[in-house]
C-alpha positions as CSV (number, residue, x, y, z in Angstrom):
1,M,207.1,127.6,89.3
2,P,206.3,123.8,89.6
3,S,205.5,123.1,93.2
4,R,207.5,119.8,93.3
5,T,210.8,118.5,91.5
6,A,211.6,115.0,90.0
7,A,214.9,113.6,89.2
8,L,215.0,111.4,86.1
9,I,217.6,108.2,85.6
10,S,216.8,107.1,82.1
11,L,218.9,103.9,80.8
12,G,219.1,101.9,77.9
13,C,218.3,102.6,74.4
14,S,216.8,105.4,72.4
15,K,213.4,104.0,72.5
16,N,213.5,103.9,76.3
17,L,214.6,107.6,76.2
18,A,211.6,108.5,74.2
19,D,209.4,106.7,76.8
20,S,211.2,108.8,79.5
21,E,210.4,111.8,77.4
22,D,206.4,111.0,77.7
23,L,206.7,110.1,81.3
24,V,208.4,113.6,82.1
25,T,205.9,115.5,80.0
26,A,203.1,113.5,82.1
27,L,205.1,114.9,85.2
28,R,204.8,118.4,84.0
29,S,201.2,118.1,83.6
30,V,200.8,117.6,87.3
31,D,203.2,120.2,88.2
32,F,206.5,118.7,88.3
33,G,209.8,120.4,87.6
34,L,212.8,118.2,86.4
35,T,216.0,118.7,88.5
36,K,219.4,116.9,87.8
37,D,219.9,116.8,91.9
38,L,218.5,113.5,92.9
39,A,219.3,114.3,96.7
40,T,216.6,117.3,96.5
41,A,214.1,115.8,94.3
42,D,210.6,115.0,95.7
43,L,210.2,112.2,93.1
44,V,213.3,109.9,91.8
45,L,211.8,108.2,88.5
46,I,214.3,105.5,87.0
47,N,213.3,104.2,83.5
48,T,215.3,100.8,83.6
49,C,216.7,98.7,80.8
50,G,216.2,94.8,81.1
51,F,217.6,94.0,77.7
52,I,220.8,91.7,78.7
53,E,222.6,90.8,82.0
54,G,224.7,93.8,81.9
55,A,221.8,96.3,81.4
56,K,219.7,94.4,84.3
57,Q,222.7,94.5,86.9
58,E,223.0,98.5,86.1
59,S,219.4,98.9,86.4
60,I,219.3,97.3,89.8
61,G,222.2,99.4,90.9
62,H,220.7,102.4,90.2
63,I,217.3,101.6,91.9
64,L,219.4,100.6,95.1
65,A,221.8,103.7,95.0
66,A,218.7,106.0,94.4
67,A,216.7,104.2,97.6
68,A,219.7,105.0,99.6
69,G,220.4,108.4,98.3
70,R,217.1,110.1,97.9
71,K,215.9,112.7,100.5
72,E,213.8,111.9,103.4
73,G,210.2,111.5,102.4
74,A,211.0,111.5,98.5
75,K,209.2,108.7,96.5
76,L,211.1,106.4,94.3
77,F,209.3,105.1,91.0
78,V,210.8,102.3,88.7
79,A,209.6,102.1,85.1
80,G,210.8,100.4,82.2
81,C,211.7,96.9,80.9
82,L,213.3,95.5,83.9
83,T,209.9,96.2,85.8
84,E,207.9,94.7,83.1
85,R,210.1,91.4,83.0
86,Y,210.7,90.7,86.7
87,L,208.0,92.8,88.4
88,T,207.1,89.7,91.0
89,E,210.6,89.2,92.0
90,L,211.5,92.6,92.1
91,Q,208.7,93.8,94.4
92,A,209.7,91.1,96.7
93,D,213.6,92.0,96.9
94,I,213.5,95.8,96.8
95,P,210.5,97.0,98.9
96,E,212.1,100.4,99.2
97,V,210.5,101.2,95.8
98,D,207.4,103.4,96.3
99,Q,205.5,102.5,92.8
100,W,206.7,99.9,89.9
101,V,205.3,101.5,86.7
102,T,204.2,99.1,84.4
103,F,203.9,99.7,80.6
104,K,200.0,99.8,81.0
105,D,200.6,102.8,83.6
106,Y,202.2,105.0,81.0
107,D,199.0,106.5,79.6
108,R,197.7,107.1,83.2
109,F,200.9,108.4,84.6
110,P,199.5,111.5,86.0
111,A,196.9,109.4,88.0
112,V,199.5,107.1,89.2
113,V,201.7,110.1,90.5
114,K,198.5,111.4,92.2
115,Q,198.0,108.4,94.4
116,H,201.4,109.5,96.0
117,F,201.3,113.2,96.1
118,K,198.1,115.0,97.5
119,G,196.9,118.4,96.4
120,I,198.6,118.9,93.2
121,P,197.3,120.8,90.4
122,E,196.8,119.2,86.7
123,H,197.6,121.1,83.4
124,R,197.0,120.1,79.9
125,L,199.7,120.6,77.9
126,R,199.5,121.3,74.2
127,H,201.1,118.7,71.8
128,D,204.0,121.4,71.0
129,Q,204.8,121.3,74.9
130,R,206.1,117.6,74.6
131,S,209.6,117.2,76.7
132,Q,212.5,116.7,74.9
133,L,215.6,114.9,76.7
134,T,217.9,115.0,73.8
135,P,220.2,117.9,73.1
136,P,217.9,120.8,71.2
137,H,219.2,120.0,67.6
138,F,218.2,116.3,67.5
139,A,215.4,114.1,68.8
140,F,213.8,110.5,68.3
141,L,210.4,110.1,67.1
142,K,209.2,106.5,68.0
143,I,206.7,105.3,65.3
144,A,205.6,102.1,67.0
145,E,206.0,99.7,70.1
146,G,206.5,96.2,70.4
147,C,207.7,93.4,67.9
148,D,205.9,90.7,65.9
149,N,208.9,89.0,65.2
150,T,209.9,85.8,67.0
151,C,213.8,85.8,66.7
152,N,214.5,82.8,69.2
153,F,217.3,84.9,71.0
154,C,215.2,88.0,71.6
155,A,213.0,88.8,74.7
156,I,211.7,92.0,73.5
157,P,208.1,90.6,72.3
158,L,207.8,88.9,75.8
159,F,207.6,92.1,77.7
160,R,207.1,94.7,75.0
161,G,204.3,93.0,73.4
162,K,203.1,92.7,69.9
163,H,203.9,95.6,67.2
164,K,201.6,98.4,67.6
165,S,202.2,101.4,65.0
166,R,201.3,105.0,66.1
167,P,198.9,106.8,63.9
168,Q,200.6,108.5,60.9
169,E,198.8,111.8,61.5
170,D,200.0,112.2,65.2
171,L,203.5,111.5,64.0
172,I,203.6,113.9,61.0
173,K,202.1,116.5,63.6
174,Q,205.0,115.8,66.1
175,A,207.7,115.9,63.3
176,K,206.3,119.3,62.6
177,E,206.7,120.6,66.0
178,L,210.1,119.3,66.2
179,S,210.8,121.2,63.0
180,K,209.5,124.4,64.5
181,R,211.5,124.0,67.6
182,G,214.7,123.9,65.5
183,V,215.4,120.3,65.7
184,K,218.0,119.6,62.7
185,E,217.8,115.8,62.9
186,I,214.5,113.6,63.5
187,N,215.6,109.6,64.0
188,L,212.6,107.6,63.4
189,I,213.0,104.3,65.9
190,S,211.0,101.5,66.8
191,Q,211.9,97.8,67.4
192,H,210.8,97.0,63.9
193,L,210.7,100.3,61.9
194,D,209.5,98.9,58.3
195,Y,206.9,97.1,59.7
196,Y,205.0,100.3,60.5
197,G,201.2,100.5,59.5
198,E,200.9,96.8,59.1
199,D,198.6,96.5,62.2
200,L,197.0,99.8,61.8
201,Y,196.2,100.1,58.0
202,G,196.6,96.5,56.8
203,E,199.8,97.4,54.8
204,K,203.4,98.3,55.4
205,R,203.5,102.3,55.2
206,L,206.8,103.3,56.2
207,P,207.5,104.8,52.7
208,Q,204.6,106.9,52.9
209,L,205.3,108.1,56.5
210,V,209.1,108.8,55.5
211,R,207.9,111.0,52.7
212,A,205.4,112.7,55.0
213,I,207.6,113.4,57.6
214,A,210.4,114.9,55.5
215,K,207.8,117.1,54.0
216,A,206.8,118.3,57.5
217,A,210.2,118.8,58.5
218,P,212.0,120.0,55.1
219,E,215.0,121.7,57.0
220,S,215.7,118.6,59.2
221,W,217.6,115.3,58.4
222,V,215.3,112.3,58.6
223,R,217.3,109.2,59.7
224,L,215.7,105.5,60.1
225,H,216.9,103.3,62.7
226,Y,216.3,99.4,62.8
227,C,214.9,98.1,59.3
228,Y,214.7,94.3,59.0
229,P,216.2,93.2,55.7
230,N,213.2,91.0,54.7
231,D,210.7,93.9,55.0
232,F,212.8,96.7,53.3
233,T,210.8,97.0,50.2
234,E,211.5,98.6,46.7
235,E,209.0,101.1,47.9
236,L,211.1,102.1,50.7
237,I,214.2,102.0,48.8
238,A,212.6,104.7,46.5
239,A,211.7,106.8,49.3
240,M,214.7,107.3,50.6
241,A,216.6,107.6,47.3
242,E,214.1,110.2,46.1
243,T,213.6,112.5,49.3
244,P,216.7,114.5,49.5
245,N,216.4,115.5,53.5
246,V,216.2,111.5,54.2
247,V,219.8,110.8,54.8
248,K,221.2,107.6,52.9
249,Y,221.9,105.6,56.0
250,V,220.5,102.1,56.4
251,D,220.8,100.4,60.0
252,M,219.8,96.7,59.2
253,P,220.3,94.4,62.0
254,I,221.4,91.2,60.0
255,Q,222.7,89.0,62.9
256,H,224.6,86.3,60.9
257,G,225.9,85.4,57.6
258,A,225.3,81.7,57.6
259,N,221.8,80.3,56.2
260,R,222.2,77.5,59.1
261,T,222.5,80.0,62.0
262,L,220.2,82.3,60.5
263,A,217.5,79.5,60.5
264,A,218.3,78.5,64.0
265,M,218.1,82.2,65.2
266,G,214.5,82.3,63.6
267,R,215.3,84.9,61.2
268,R,212.9,85.0,58.2
269,T,215.7,85.4,55.3
270,T,218.8,84.0,54.0
271,R,222.0,85.1,53.4
272,E,221.1,85.3,49.6
273,Q,218.2,87.5,50.0
274,I,220.1,89.8,52.4
275,T,223.1,90.3,49.6
276,D,220.1,90.5,47.0
277,R,218.8,93.5,49.1
278,L,222.0,95.2,50.0
279,D,222.7,95.1,46.2
280,R,219.4,96.8,45.6
281,I,219.9,99.7,48.1
282,R,223.5,100.4,47.1
283,A,222.2,100.5,43.4
284,A,219.9,103.0,44.1
285,M,221.8,104.9,46.6
286,P,225.5,104.6,45.6
287,D,226.6,106.8,48.7
288,V,224.8,105.0,51.2
289,V,226.3,104.0,54.4
290,L,225.3,100.8,55.9
291,R,225.3,99.8,59.6
292,T,224.5,96.3,61.2
293,T,224.9,94.1,64.0
294,F,225.9,90.5,64.6
295,I,225.8,87.7,67.2
296,V,228.4,85.4,67.5
297,G,228.4,82.2,69.6
298,F,224.6,81.4,69.0
299,P,223.8,77.6,70.1
300,G,224.9,75.4,67.5
301,E,227.2,77.9,65.7
302,R,229.9,75.8,64.2
303,D,233.1,76.6,63.1
304,E,232.1,76.6,59.5
305,D,229.2,78.8,60.2
306,F,231.4,81.3,62.0
307,A,233.6,81.4,58.9
308,E,230.6,82.2,57.0
309,L,229.9,85.1,58.9
310,L,233.6,86.4,58.6
311,D,233.2,86.0,54.7
312,F,229.8,87.8,54.6
313,A,231.2,90.7,56.6
314,K,234.3,90.8,54.6
315,Q,232.1,90.5,51.3
316,Q,229.8,93.3,52.4
317,K,232.3,95.7,53.9
318,F,229.7,97.6,56.1
319,D,230.6,101.2,57.2
320,S,229.9,100.4,60.7
321,V,229.1,97.1,62.9
322,G,228.2,96.2,66.2
323,C,229.0,92.4,67.0
324,F,227.5,90.9,70.4
325,Q,228.5,87.6,72.4
326,Y,225.4,85.1,72.6
327,S,224.1,85.2,76.3
328,D,220.9,83.3,77.5
329,E,218.1,85.5,78.1
330,D,215.2,84.3,80.3
331,G,212.0,83.2,78.6
332,T,213.7,82.9,75.1
333,T,213.6,79.8,72.8
334,A,217.2,80.1,72.6
335,E,217.7,79.6,76.2
336,K,216.3,76.2,76.0
337,M,218.5,75.2,72.9
338,K,221.0,72.6,73.3
339,H,224.8,72.8,71.6
340,K,225.7,75.8,73.7
341,V,228.8,77.3,72.4
342,E,231.6,77.3,75.2
343,P,232.2,81.1,76.8
344,K,235.8,80.7,75.7
345,T,235.1,80.0,71.9
346,I,232.6,82.8,72.0
347,K,235.0,85.3,73.2
348,E,237.4,84.1,70.9
349,R,235.1,84.4,67.9
350,H,234.1,87.8,69.0
351,H,238.0,89.2,69.3
352,A,238.5,87.2,65.7
353,F,235.4,89.0,64.1
354,M,236.2,92.5,65.6
355,S,239.8,92.1,64.6
356,Q,238.6,91.7,61.1
357,Q,236.2,94.3,61.2
358,K,238.6,96.9,62.6
359,K,240.7,96.4,59.7
360,L,237.5,96.7,57.3
361,H,236.5,99.8,58.9
362,R,239.9,101.5,58.6
363,A,239.8,101.0,55.0
364,K,236.2,102.2,54.6
365,L,236.9,105.4,56.2
366,K,239.4,106.4,53.5
367,R,236.2,106.5,51.3
368,W,235.6,109.9,53.1
369,V,239.3,111.8,52.6
370,G,238.9,114.6,50.6
371,K,235.3,114.8,50.2
372,E,233.3,118.2,51.4
373,L,230.4,117.3,53.7
374,K,227.7,119.1,55.3
375,V,227.9,118.2,59.0
376,L,225.8,118.7,62.1
377,V,227.9,120.1,65.1
378,D,227.2,118.0,68.3
379,A,229.5,119.2,70.7
380,Q,232.5,121.4,71.7
381,R,235.4,119.5,73.2
382,D,238.7,121.0,74.9
383,F,241.2,123.3,72.7
384,G,238.4,124.6,70.4
385,E,237.7,120.9,68.8
386,F,234.2,120.3,67.9
387,A,232.5,117.1,67.7
388,T,230.5,116.8,64.3
389,R,228.5,114.2,62.3
390,H,228.0,113.9,58.6
391,Y,225.1,112.0,57.5
392,G,226.5,108.5,57.5
393,Q,227.2,109.2,61.4
394,A,224.2,108.5,63.7
395,S,224.3,109.7,67.2
396,E,225.9,107.5,70.1
397,V,226.5,104.7,67.6
398,D,228.8,105.9,65.1
399,G,231.9,107.7,65.2
400,A,232.2,111.4,64.7
401,T,233.9,114.1,62.4
402,L,236.2,116.2,64.3
403,V,236.7,119.9,63.4
404,T,239.1,122.5,64.9
405,G,238.3,126.1,64.2
406,E,236.3,129.2,64.7
407,G,233.0,129.7,63.5
408,L,231.5,126.7,64.5
409,A,228.4,126.4,66.8
410,V,226.7,123.6,68.5
411,G,223.4,122.6,67.0
412,E,224.3,124.2,63.9
413,W,225.3,123.3,60.2
414,A,228.9,123.4,58.8
415,T,230.5,122.6,55.7
416,V,234.0,120.5,56.1
417,R,236.6,118.8,54.1
418,I,237.8,115.6,55.2
419,T,241.3,115.4,55.8
420,G,242.3,112.0,57.3
421,A,240.9,109.5,60.0
422,A,241.7,108.5,63.4
423,G,240.6,105.5,65.1
424,Y,236.8,105.4,64.6
425,D,236.7,109.1,63.8
426,L,237.2,111.3,60.9
427,Q,239.2,114.4,61.0
428,A,238.1,117.6,59.0
429,E,238.7,121.2,58.4
430,L,236.2,124.0,57.8
431,V,235.2,125.0,54.2
C-alpha cells in the first residue's frame, strides 16, 4: 500500500488532463496513492487552466478552497497554465501554496515532491503502468506540446512555448499499451495536431503517425483533435479515408469566415482556401463529421465581416460548432489592438450566430435518423437510459446518442438505429 495519498484537481482542456496523468504517474513512482478526499490527502495537486478569464478565476477559487480545506500539515502544489503565466504575481498573492510547479518541473516532478516529503521510496514504473484519469474505455494521447502559430488572439505560445513533437516510436508504444488495457477510443491531441513532426523530423508526419497508431490499436477508434486548415494535407486526408478505424471526424478551428478578420487575427489562410480544403475532405470522406470553432467580436470586426461569418457558417453547414465571444488576453497582440468591438455588440453577434447555428444543427441531426450505427457506451443514466456516442460524437464536446434498453454495458460497443433527435442529442434503439 502507498505510504501517502494525493488528491488531484485537474482543470481545463484534455491536454491539461494528459499532463495530469503524467504528474500522477510521477507521484505513484514515489509511493503516493490517489484519493478523492481532499481533506485527508497528504498532498493536494491542482493542475490549473489559464486560457481565458473565467478559467483563471475558477483556478484561483480552487486554490484558495484547497488551501483552506486541506488537512493540517498537508502540502499544496499548483501546476498548469495559470502558474506558468502568472507565477510572480501568484507567489506574492497566495503564499499558502507550498510549491508552484512550472512546466520545466514536470520531467523532474518526483524530485520536486521529495523536497517536501522525507524518507519516501521510489519505484520505477513500466511504460504500461502510466496512469489514466479518463474512464477505462477512452483515452487522450498527446502527441506534441506548444504551438508555432502566432494567432493574435491566443496566449498559448506565450506560456506553452514552441511546438515540440513527441517521438513517433514512443507514441506507437503508448497506443499499443492503451489497446492492451481495453481502451476503445484513442484521441490524438495537441495544440496543432497536423504540424506534428515538423520540428523533430523536418517534415509533417501526422499521416504516417495516424496510420501507425491505427495499426498498433486495430480494435480502437482513433480520433483526431485540432487540425489547422492550412496544414491539412492531401496525405492526411488519404490516411484518414483509407484507414478503417480512424473515425471520419475532423475537428478544425477555423475562427472566422471573413478574409479581413482572418488576416487581422493572424491566421495563415483565407475563406477560399478553407472552403477548398473542406470540399476535398468531404469528397474523400462523404460521411465525414466536421466540427469547428469561431470567434465573434475580434477587434475591428465590422457588421459586414460578421455577415460574412454568418454566410460562411450557413454555406458550410458544420455538424458541430463552438462560438466564443472575444476577450482580451494578457500579452497577446490583439490586446493592444485598436477598434475594439463594444461588449454589447459582441453579445448581440454571439446570440445571432448561435440562433442561426441552432437551426442549422437541428437540420444536420436529421441526416442520422434511420441509420444503423456502431456506438460506444459512455455512461448509464436514470431509468435504464445509456449515453452512447457514434463516430461523429466526440467526448465532452459533442452531443450523445441516448439509448434505453437491456444488454448495454458501459465501455462496450453496441449497434443502434437512430430514431430521432432531442436538442443536441440523438435518440436510438438497440438493433
